[in-house]
C-alpha positions as CSV (number, residue, x, y, z in Angstrom):
1,M,99.9,110.3,77.0
2,E,97.7,111.4,74.0
3,A,98.5,109.3,70.6
4,Q,98.5,111.7,67.6
5,G,97.5,110.3,64.0
6,I,94.8,108.2,63.0
7,R,92.2,106.8,65.9
8,T,91.0,103.4,65.7
9,A,87.6,104.2,63.7
10,Q,89.3,105.8,60.6
11,L,90.7,102.5,60.0
12,R,89.7,99.2,57.1
13,I,91.0,96.3,56.9
14,G,93.1,96.4,54.4
15,D,95.2,99.5,55.2
16,Q,98.5,100.0,54.4
17,I,100.0,101.9,58.4
18,E,103.5,102.6,60.5
19,A,103.1,102.6,64.2
20,W,105.8,105.1,65.8
21,H,106.8,106.2,68.9
22,R,108.8,109.1,70.8
23,G,109.9,109.1,66.7
24,R,110.9,106.0,66.0
25,L,109.0,103.3,63.6
26,F,108.1,100.1,65.6
27,H,105.6,98.4,63.3
28,K,104.7,98.5,59.8
29,G,101.4,96.3,57.9
30,R,97.8,96.2,57.0
31,V,95.6,96.3,58.8
32,T,93.5,92.9,59.5
33,D,90.9,93.1,62.1
34,V,89.4,96.0,63.9
35,V,87.7,97.0,67.2
36,P,87.2,100.6,68.0
37,A,85.1,100.0,70.7
38,L,88.1,98.6,72.3
39,E,90.5,101.1,70.6
40,L,93.0,98.1,69.4
41,F,93.1,96.3,66.3
42,W,95.9,94.1,64.7
43,I,98.1,94.4,61.4
44,L,99.9,91.9,59.9
45,D,103.6,93.1,61.0
46,A,106.1,93.6,57.5
47,R,109.1,92.8,58.4
48,T,108.5,89.3,60.4
49,G,105.0,88.2,59.2
50,A,103.9,88.2,62.7
51,R,100.2,89.3,64.0
52,K,100.6,92.3,65.8
53,L,97.5,93.7,68.4
54,L,98.6,97.2,68.4
55,D,97.9,100.2,71.3
56,P,97.0,102.8,69.0
57,E,96.5,105.0,72.7
58,A,100.3,104.3,73.3
59,L,101.7,104.8,69.3
60,E,101.3,107.1,66.9
61,I,99.4,105.7,64.0
62,R,100.2,107.2,60.1
63,Y,99.1,105.6,56.8
64,V,101.8,104.9,54.3
65,D,101.0,104.6,51.0
66,P,100.1,102.1,48.8
67,V,104.0,101.2,46.1
68,P,102.3,100.7,43.0
69,V,102.6,97.8,41.1
70,T,104.8,97.5,37.6
71,V,104.3,95.1,35.2
72,D,106.3,95.4,31.5
73,V,104.8,94.3,29.1
74,P,105.8,95.3,25.0
75,A,104.8,97.6,23.5
76,G,101.5,95.9,21.2
77,S,101.3,93.0,23.1
78,P,97.9,91.5,23.3
79,A,98.0,91.7,27.3
80,V,98.2,95.9,26.5
81,A,95.1,95.8,24.5
82,T,93.8,93.2,27.3
83,L,94.3,95.6,30.3
84,K,93.4,98.4,28.4
85,A,89.8,97.6,27.5
86,G,89.5,96.7,31.2
87,A,89.1,93.1,31.2
88,K,91.2,91.1,33.5
89,P,94.1,89.3,32.2
90,L,94.7,86.3,31.7
91,A,96.3,84.2,32.9
92,S,99.9,82.6,32.1
93,A,100.4,78.5,31.4
């Protein structure tokens, strides 16, 4: 079976992917390790939290757009000015 989608050599640690087989989602998670020479890679499965070894020859691998993180900060807050200035936010006590 010829795989569709992303090849192992295109993956980077930290990429969010989905692994499909025959139109069904089998795995979804963050890439933790890649071995391009063997066409294998591992993910941290989002559903189970387990580390999974995936074979892209048997699966269709697709990138997943990261979910944007939003934080509610009141207008005029010093945190807004700090973030806009490019400084790292202070940790709350």
